[in-house]
Backbone as CSV, one residue per row, in Angstrom:
resi,resn,N_x,N_y,N_z,CA_x,CA_y,CA_z,C_x,C_y,C_z
1,MET,86.270,112.411,77.544,86.389,111.802,78.872,87.853,111.463,79.152
2,ALA,88.328,111.797,80.357,89.715,111.542,80.703,89.987,110.048,80.779
3,LYS,91.158,109.680,80.340,91.569,108.279,80.386,91.774,107.845,81.833
4,ARG,91.257,106.677,82.180,91.406,106.142,83.529,92.844,105.665,83.724
5,ILE,93.468,106.110,84.800,94.856,105.775,85.085,94.926,104.533,85.955
6,THR,95.876,103.661,85.659,96.235,102.592,86.574,97.455,103.059,87.359
7,TYR,97.257,103.314,88.630,98.336,103.807,89.470,99.253,102.663,89.878
8,GLU,100.528,102.984,90.080,101.480,102.025,90.618,101.939,102.529,91.982
9,LEU,101.634,101.747,93.007,102.033,102.083,94.366,103.254,101.257,94.746
10,TYR,104.266,101.928,95.236,105.491,101.262,95.662,105.609,101.376,97.178
11,TYR,105.476,100.236,97.830,105.684,100.179,99.275,106.047,98.745,99.640
12,TRP,106.621,98.571,100.833,107.024,97.239,101.265,105.831,96.301,101.304
13,ALA,106.046,95.065,100.899,104.953,94.111,100.725,104.481,93.482,102.024
14,GLU,105.297,93.549,103.087,105.010,92.781,104.293,104.295,93.568,105.378
15,ILE,104.219,94.878,105.256,103.666,95.703,106.328,102.655,96.706,105.776
16,GLN,101.772,97.163,106.685,100.859,98.241,106.295,101.637,99.552,106.179
17,GLY,102.240,99.988,107.288,103.099,101.160,107.277,102.450,102.394,106.677
18,ARG,103.281,103.283,106.210,102.789,104.532,105.625,102.091,104.306,104.290
19,GLY,102.423,103.211,103.625,101.758,102.919,102.359,100.276,102.645,102.507
20,GLU,99.867,102.238,103.714,98.461,101.889,103.909,97.541,103.090,103.775
21,PHE,98.041,104.270,104.099,97.218,105.467,103.940,96.879,105.690,102.464
22,VAL,97.822,105.394,101.599,97.580,105.518,100.159,96.672,104.393,99.679
23,ARG,96.914,103.182,100.158,96.055,102.055,99.776,94.596,102.331,100.106
24,LEU,94.345,102.873,101.290,92.965,103.136,101.701,92.280,104.112,100.759
25,ALA,92.989,105.146,100.338,92.403,106.109,99.403,92.088,105.446,98.063
26,LEU,93.027,104.667,97.553,92.818,103.989,96.269,91.677,102.984,96.364
27,GLU,91.625,102.253,97.464,90.567,101.255,97.644,89.202,101.913,97.807
28,ASP,89.120,102.957,98.612,87.839,103.622,98.835,87.270,104.163,97.536
29,ALA,88.146,104.687,96.681,87.703,105.273,95.416,87.473,104.235,94.328
30,GLY,87.839,102.975,94.592,87.719,101.955,93.551,88.666,102.193,92.393
31,ALA,89.817,102.794,92.689,90.780,103.114,91.636,91.505,101.859,91.162
32,ASP,91.942,101.895,89.918,92.797,100.831,89.388,94.218,101.080,89.877
33,TYR,94.797,100.111,90.579,96.176,100.287,91.019,96.865,98.944,91.164
34,VAL,98.183,98.999,91.080,99.019,97.821,91.274,99.885,98.064,92.499
35,ASP,99.861,97.139,93.438,100.729,97.191,94.614,102.025,96.482,94.209
36,VAL,102.947,97.253,93.656,104.048,96.706,92.866,104.881,95.679,93.613
37,ALA,105.247,95.969,94.867,106.138,95.074,95.595,105.501,93.729,95.907
38,ARG,104.178,93.625,95.772,103.498,92.357,96.011,103.318,91.547,94.730
39,GLU,103.804,92.104,93.638,103.780,91.399,92.364,105.110,90.664,92.158
40,PRO,105.158,89.629,91.306,106.425,88.937,91.038,107.495,89.907,90.534
41,GLY,108.630,89.899,91.174,109.725,90.792,90.803,109.563,92.217,91.274
42,GLY,108.462,92.505,91.953,108.178,93.879,92.348,109.112,94.424,93.409
43,ALA,109.536,93.574,94.339,110.429,94.039,95.407,111.760,94.515,94.826
44,LYS,112.277,93.783,93.837,113.533,94.193,93.200,113.349,95.501,92.449
45,LYS,112.197,95.663,91.824,111.909,96.904,91.110,111.879,98.082,92.075
46,LEU,111.276,97.868,93.251,111.198,98.924,94.252,112.592,99.318,94.740
47,THR,113.400,98.336,95.100,114.737,98.646,95.624,115.629,99.297,94.565
48,LYS,115.449,98.906,93.312,116.230,99.539,92.235,115.851,101.006,92.086
49,LEU,114.559,101.304,92.179,114.118,102.691,92.092,114.618,103.509,93.279
50,LEU,114.669,102.886,94.449,115.208,103.584,95.604,116.680,103.936,95.395
51,ARG,117.403,103.029,94.765,118.836,103.240,94.558,119.112,104.211,93.421
52,ASP,118.417,104.016,92.317,118.746,104.749,91.088,117.757,105.837,90.725
53,GLY,116.539,105.764,91.290,115.495,106.681,90.880,114.990,106.356,89.480
54,SER,114.157,107.228,88.947,113.623,107.068,87.599,114.156,108.182,86.714
55,SER,114.462,107.840,85.481,114.971,108.850,84.550,113.935,109.927,84.256
56,SER,112.653,109.628,84.506,111.596,110.604,84.230,111.251,111.459,85.445
57,SER,111.933,111.226,86.576,111.657,112.010,87.774,112.868,112.864,88.134
58,PRO,112.678,114.133,88.471,113.813,114.989,88.823,114.344,114.743,90.231
59,ALA,113.623,113.979,91.048,114.028,113.780,92.440,114.133,112.301,92.764
60,LEU,115.176,111.937,93.504,115.284,110.581,94.025,114.319,110.418,95.198
61,PRO,113.588,109.304,95.282,112.760,109.072,96.464,113.637,108.684,97.646
62,PHE,113.382,109.260,98.810,114.157,108.916,99.997,113.731,107.563,100.552
63,ALA,112.416,107.306,100.541,111.871,106.056,101.082,110.477,105.854,100.527
64,PRO,109.995,104.608,100.491,108.602,104.388,100.117,107.689,104.988,101.194
65,PRO,106.436,105.302,100.850,105.798,105.007,99.573,106.103,106.060,98.509
66,PHE,106.050,105.595,97.272,105.978,106.518,96.150,105.025,105.955,95.117
67,LEU,104.505,106.853,94.295,103.410,106.535,93.381,103.790,106.958,91.970
68,LEU,103.447,106.101,91.021,103.558,106.460,89.617,102.150,106.662,89.076
69,ALA,101.879,107.883,88.631,100.579,108.236,88.066,100.811,108.699,86.636
70,GLY,100.561,107.810,85.678,100.923,108.128,84.306,102.431,108.189,84.191
71,LYS,102.963,109.390,83.916,104.414,109.581,83.857,104.937,110.370,85.058
72,LEU,104.055,110.657,86.002,104.411,111.484,87.149,104.765,110.626,88.355
73,TRP,105.947,110.868,88.945,106.375,110.200,90.165,106.154,111.131,91.352
74,ILE,105.556,110.594,92.431,105.316,111.379,93.638,105.717,110.529,94.841
75,ALA,106.532,111.093,95.721,106.908,110.425,96.962,106.344,111.205,98.147
76,GLN,106.400,110.581,99.314,105.899,111.102,100.590,104.368,110.962,100.652
77,THR,103.910,110.334,101.727,102.487,109.998,101.866,101.575,111.208,101.706
78,ALA,101.862,112.284,102.422,100.988,113.452,102.363,100.950,114.060,100.969
79,ALA,102.096,114.092,100.283,102.139,114.637,98.929,101.340,113.761,97.967
80,ILE,101.454,112.458,98.129,100.695,111.533,97.277,99.200,111.748,97.464
81,LEU,98.767,111.855,98.709,97.340,112.018,98.976,96.839,113.385,98.550
82,HIS,97.672,114.400,98.667,97.299,115.733,98.188,97.072,115.700,96.672
83,TYR,97.855,114.903,95.964,97.681,114.742,94.514,96.434,113.919,94.212
84,LEU,96.270,112.801,94.918,95.158,111.894,94.617,93.803,112.462,95.026
85,GLY,93.782,113.266,96.094,92.514,113.722,96.655,91.516,114.232,95.634
86,PRO,91.842,115.257,94.845,90.871,115.763,93.872,90.591,114.791,92.730
87,ARG,91.543,113.924,92.428,91.365,112.965,91.329,90.504,111.779,91.729
88,LEU,90.438,111.491,93.012,89.624,110.385,93.507,88.366,110.871,94.216
89,ASP,88.100,112.168,94.142,86.935,112.774,94.804,86.982,112.522,96.306
90,LEU,88.171,112.681,96.880,88.359,112.471,98.317,88.852,113.744,99.003
91,VAL,88.415,114.867,98.481,88.774,116.153,99.072,87.806,117.197,98.499
92,PRO,87.495,118.254,99.252,86.648,119.307,98.688,87.289,119.943,97.459
93,SER,86.479,120.571,96.643,86.972,121.126,95.389,87.635,122.495,95.563
94,ASN,87.440,123.136,96.709,88.006,124.473,96.905,89.378,124.389,97.573
95,ASP,90.169,125.461,97.410,91.514,125.489,97.968,91.511,125.334,99.482
96,ALA,90.580,126.007,100.146,90.542,125.944,101.612,90.357,124.508,102.087
97,GLY,89.458,123.779,101.443,89.205,122.397,101.821,90.377,121.486,101.513
98,ARG,90.997,121.696,100.353,92.120,120.831,99.972,93.311,121.019,100.905
99,TYR,93.570,122.251,101.282,94.706,122.484,102.174,94.379,122.139,103.622
100,ALA,93.111,122.206,103.989,92.718,121.722,105.317,92.958,120.219,105.425
101,ALA,92.612,119.481,104.372,92.856,118.033,104.378,94.346,117.738,104.485
102,LEU,95.158,118.496,103.739,96.605,118.312,103.811,97.124,118.631,105.210
103,GLN,96.604,119.681,105.815,97.002,120.038,107.179,96.721,118.880,108.137
104,HIS,95.520,118.297,108.040,95.177,117.162,108.902,96.110,115.974,108.638
105,GLN,96.417,115.735,107.382,97.283,114.611,107.043,98.673,114.787,107.642
106,LEU,99.188,115.984,107.603,100.511,116.245,108.165,100.501,116.128,109.685
107,THR,99.408,116.533,110.321,99.284,116.349,111.765,99.255,114.865,112.111
108,LEU,98.534,114.084,111.328,98.514,112.634,111.538,99.887,112.021,111.312
109,ALA,100.640,112.565,110.369,101.998,112.073,110.138,102.874,112.295,111.371
110,ASP,102.679,113.421,112.053,103.410,113.667,113.296,103.058,112.613,114.348
111,LEU,101.766,112.296,114.449,101.326,111.285,115.408,101.898,109.911,115.065
112,VAL,101.884,109.565,113.799,102.428,108.281,113.367,103.909,108.176,113.715
113,MET,104.652,109.241,113.516,106.074,109.220,113.842,106.290,109.023,115.338
114,GLU,105.490,109.696,116.154,105.639,109.523,117.595,105.265,108.107,118.025
115,ALA,104.244,107.527,117.387,103.882,106.137,117.695,105.021,105.191,117.324
116,HIS,105.608,105.407,116.163,106.739,104.586,115.728,107.882,104.663,116.730
117,ASP,108.135,105.848,117.262,109.277,106.047,118.144,109.085,105.418,119.522
118,THR,107.864,104.995,119.851,107.700,104.280,121.117,108.445,102.952,121.096
119,HIS,108.663,102.391,119.920,109.405,101.135,119.807,110.871,101.350,119.447
120,HIS,111.207,102.563,119.064,112.590,102.877,118.684,112.994,104.223,119.295
121,PRO,112.923,104.350,120.621,113.165,105.665,121.236,114.611,106.124,121.174
122,ILE,115.555,105.205,121.029,116.957,105.588,120.978,117.456,105.677,119.545
123,GLY,117.158,104.640,118.752,117.621,104.633,117.373,116.780,103.733,116.499
124,VAL,116.465,104.211,115.294,115.648,103.431,114.357,116.388,102.174,113.928
125,GLY,117.707,102.238,113.848,118.483,101.098,113.396,118.713,100.039,114.452
126,MET,118.266,100.294,115.683,118.440,99.317,116.756,117.202,98.447,116.890
127,TYR,117.404,97.200,117.290,116.277,96.320,117.556,115.502,96.811,118.783
128,TYR,114.204,96.545,118.765,113.354,96.910,119.906,113.883,96.282,121.195
129,GLU,114.339,95.024,121.106,114.811,94.315,122.290,116.010,95.005,122.928
130,ASP,116.758,95.773,122.159,117.932,96.461,122.685,117.605,97.800,123.334
131,GLN,116.339,98.195,123.276,115.944,99.473,123.876,114.600,99.343,124.591
132,ARG,114.350,98.144,125.114,113.067,97.868,125.752,112.777,98.768,126.961
133,PRO,113.701,98.980,127.898,113.381,99.860,129.038,113.030,101.283,128.593
134,GLU,113.790,101.803,127.649,113.512,103.148,127.145,112.172,103.190,126.400
135,SER,111.878,102.106,125.703,110.614,102.030,124.979,109.426,102.042,125.933
136,LYS,109.553,101.325,127.024,108.465,101.301,128.002,108.205,102.696,128.565
137,ARG,109.277,103.405,128.880,109.137,104.760,129.413,108.548,105.696,128.365
138,ARG,109.029,105.586,127.134,108.515,106.431,126.050,107.043,106.140,125.782
139,SER,106.657,104.874,125.800,105.267,104.497,125.536,104.339,105.063,126.590
140,GLN,104.763,105.029,127.864,103.925,105.562,128.935,103.661,107.051,128.721
141,GLN,104.711,107.791,128.400,104.557,109.224,128.154,103.688,109.476,126.924
142,PHE,103.884,108.682,125.884,103.114,108.809,124.648,101.628,108.601,124.917
143,LEU,101.301,107.572,125.678,99.899,107.243,125.926,99.242,108.208,126.905
144,GLU,99.997,108.699,127.862,99.411,109.586,128.868,99.271,111.019,128.380
145,GLU,100.196,111.444,127.514,100.218,112.853,127.125,99.938,113.093,125.644
146,ARG,100.607,112.358,124.784,100.578,112.688,123.369,99.323,112.175,122.657
147,VAL,98.943,110.928,122.899,97.754,110.404,122.221,96.504,111.207,122.593
148,PRO,96.254,111.474,123.879,95.083,112.306,124.190,95.141,113.693,123.548
149,LYS,96.346,114.245,123.456,96.465,115.580,122.851,96.124,115.538,121.372
150,PHE,96.691,114.567,120.636,96.418,114.465,119.204,94.960,114.118,118.930
151,LEU,94.456,113.059,119.565,93.082,112.640,119.278,92.077,113.642,119.827
152,GLY,92.436,114.323,120.907,91.575,115.398,121.396,91.470,116.533,120.395
153,HIS,92.567,116.801,119.706,92.554,117.821,118.649,91.547,117.451,117.563
154,PHE,91.571,116.196,117.128,90.645,115.789,116.073,89.207,115.719,116.598
155,GLU,89.035,115.382,117.864,87.708,115.407,118.470,87.124,116.821,118.423
156,ARG,87.954,117.805,118.752,87.496,119.200,118.702,87.206,119.640,117.278
157,GLN,87.998,119.167,116.336,87.748,119.494,114.937,86.393,118.976,114.486
158,LEU,86.084,117.749,114.863,84.795,117.172,114.486,83.643,117.873,115.186
159,ALA,83.838,118.282,116.430,82.797,119.030,117.141,82.578,120.389,116.489
160,ARG,83.660,120.988,116.034,83.592,122.298,115.384,82.811,122.233,114.081
161,GLY,82.858,121.100,113.398,82.175,120.964,112.124,80.667,120.863,112.250
162,GLY,80.178,120.456,113.418,78.735,120.336,113.590,78.273,118.900,113.421
163,ALA,77.215,118.550,114.135,76.746,117.164,114.157,76.268,116.686,112.793
164,ARG,75.794,117.575,111.941,75.255,117.149,110.650,76.366,116.747,109.683
165,GLN,77.592,117.101,110.024,78.687,116.891,109.091,79.403,115.576,109.371
166,GLY,80.085,115.476,110.497,80.688,114.223,110.898,81.989,113.857,110.217
167,TRP,82.532,114.765,109.388,83.800,114.514,108.717,84.770,115.644,109.026
168,LEU,86.041,115.396,108.829,87.051,116.392,109.168,87.002,117.613,108.266
169,VAL,86.706,117.391,106.985,86.732,118.476,106.005,85.490,118.368,105.127
170,GLY,84.705,119.420,105.045,83.553,119.402,104.154,82.442,118.486,104.636
171,ARG,81.593,118.091,103.707,80.394,117.320,104.037,80.471,115.866,103.601
172,SER,81.638,115.418,103.187,81.790,114.019,102.788,83.173,113.527,103.197
173,CYS,83.368,112.241,103.065,84.613,111.613,103.488,85.780,112.083,102.623
174,SER,86.875,112.421,103.271,88.097,112.798,102.567,89.196,111.806,102.911
175,TYR,90.330,111.946,102.231,91.451,111.062,102.551,91.928,111.267,103.980
176,ALA,91.719,112.464,104.544,92.099,112.702,105.937,91.273,111.843,106.888
177,ASP,90.000,111.645,106.577,89.151,110.772,107.391,89.622,109.319,107.305
178,LEU,89.974,108.881,106.108,90.491,107.525,105.934,91.776,107.350,106.744
179,SER,92.608,108.371,106.757,93.873,108.285,107.474,93.657,108.294,108.985
180,LEU,92.695,109.085,109.456,92.394,109.070,110.888,91.875,107.697,111.297
181,PHE,91.051,107.089,110.463,90.602,105.714,110.712,91.801,104.784,110.880
182,GLN,92.769,104.878,109.978,93.930,103.994,110.019,94.767,104.215,111.273
183,VAL,94.920,105.460,111.683,95.677,105.762,112.898,94.979,105.167,114.123
184,VAL,93.658,105.324,114.199,92.917,104.757,115.334,93.044,103.234,115.330
185,GLN,92.927,102.624,114.153,93.100,101.173,114.055,94.473,100.756,114.577
186,GLY,95.493,101.467,114.155,96.850,101.122,114.563,97.067,101.281,116.056
187,LEU,96.546,102.358,116.621,96.683,102.573,118.054,95.923,101.526,118.853
188,ARG,94.755,101.140,118.380,93.999,100.089,119.074,94.731,98.756,119.029
189,TYR,95.396,98.495,117.934,96.155,97.255,117.798,97.381,97.257,118.705
190,ALA,98.103,98.381,118.729,99.356,98.449,119.481,99.141,98.648,120.974
191,PHE,98.090,99.411,121.325,97.864,99.768,122.728,96.389,99.548,123.086
192,PRO,95.926,98.299,123.085,94.488,98.048,123.243,93.903,98.539,124.558
193,HIS,94.610,98.373,125.669,94.060,98.758,126.964,93.964,100.276,127.093
194,ALA,95.017,100.969,126.699,95.000,102.430,126.785,93.932,103.020,125.871
195,MET,93.800,102.464,124.678,92.808,102.998,123.746,91.388,102.695,124.194
196,ALA,91.175,101.557,124.835,89.843,101.248,125.359,89.444,102.269,126.418
197,ALA,90.397,102.673,127.239,90.111,103.672,128.270,89.878,105.057,127.673
198,LEU,90.547,105.357,126.571,90.440,106.681,125.960,89.194,106.837,125.099
199,THR,88.652,105.735,124.595,87.576,105.781,123.606,86.393,106.628,124.059
200,ARG,86.020,106.511,125.336,84.842,107.255,125.817,85.054,108.766,125.801
201,LYS,86.329,109.187,125.739,86.636,110.616,125.717,86.672,111.189,124.303
202,ILE,86.638,110.315,123.303,86.703,110.773,121.907,85.560,110.137,121.106
203,PRO,84.311,110.391,121.493,83.190,109.728,120.825,83.069,110.066,119.343
204,ARG,83.393,111.291,118.954,83.270,111.674,117.550,84.349,110.994,116.702
205,VAL,85.566,110.930,117.225,86.630,110.227,116.505,86.280,108.749,116.369
206,SER,85.753,108.157,117.430,85.369,106.741,117.390,84.247,106.513,116.390
207,ALA,83.278,107.427,116.349,82.174,107.290,115.399,82.679,107.438,113.960
208,LEU,83.611,108.358,113.734,84.196,108.499,112.398,84.903,107.210,111.990
209,HIS,85.681,106.639,112.909,86.343,105.365,112.637,85.337,104.322,112.163
210,ASP,84.208,104.213,112.855,83.211,103.199,112.516,82.547,103.491,111.177
211,ARG,82.309,104.777,110.883,81.704,105.125,109.597,82.633,104.775,108.446
212,VAL,83.917,105.046,108.616,84.867,104.699,107.560,84.903,103.186,107.363
213,ALA,84.967,102.441,108.464,85.029,100.977,108.365,83.809,100.401,107.658
214,ALA,82.671,101.105,107.729,81.434,100.619,107.122,81.266,101.045,105.665
215,ARG,82.127,101.919,105.163,82.022,102.316,103.765,82.193,101.078,102.886
216,PRO,81.354,100.887,101.877,81.349,99.609,101.148,82.709,99.159,100.631
217,ASN,83.433,100.056,99.975,84.731,99.652,99.421,85.765,99.390,100.510
218,ILE,85.697,100.156,101.598,86.626,99.926,102.704,86.290,98.616,103.409
219,ALA,85.015,98.376,103.657,84.613,97.130,104.312,85.056,95.916,103.493
220,ALA,84.893,96.006,102.174,85.330,94.904,101.310,86.840,94.737,101.355
221,TYR,87.555,95.843,101.376,89.010,95.790,101.446,89.484,95.168,102.757
222,LEU,88.861,95.562,103.866,89.272,95.035,105.168,89.061,93.526,105.265
223,ARG,88.103,93.006,104.514,87.853,91.551,104.512,88.745,90.801,103.533
224,SER,89.427,91.542,102.657,90.142,90.916,101.547,91.585,90.595,101.927
225,PRO,92.239,89.725,101.153,93.667,89.438,101.387,94.565,90.605,101.040
226,ARG,94.047,91.649,100.401,94.861,92.821,100.104,95.213,93.599,101.358
227,ARG,94.392,93.473,102.389,94.654,94.130,103.676,95.704,93.304,104.412
228,ILE,96.900,93.827,104.528,97.998,93.075,105.136,97.739,92.922,106.633
């Protein structure tokens, strides 16, 4: 029997951010993991790794999240989930299914970046207050054009799978489904009025969101102090 790994997740302690997609996968699977930056001394450990990297990794991480799995270091959210998927039983066992999940994850990453840029349309290093007029204009375009396009894409994907399936890939929940749940949660939090109006147009995406939220380990996580 394979030895159970305790994963180390490195991400900022104060925000959900991109690290939350990894947290959801680990939580749903009931995996053993340490959220390093939330442990005593963990923030310093994270920043040191960002500066110096690890002697056991051939690549410096550009930014969190990154994961330590045994002796293997992996950075970038989609790459981490592509690695974890088969190990946590959160992806189909065949190549077509695994790469379909990765494709969905990368599409969601594009959406997340566009959502982030609604608050930083001119520069990431500038405060939101210094680019508020541009942010308002960017947000309007994002909500009118981009969100319906992205979520409509996933709505069509779910329709294509058939009513008996209800998941993005295969016949069970994958990390891509967990990530779509997180994106919908984030959009509802940031843009409640626009998302309320859009919900009736994406019934399958909304139903997937609710199914993920009701999964026992996810429901317990959402109620716990681990959910930032």
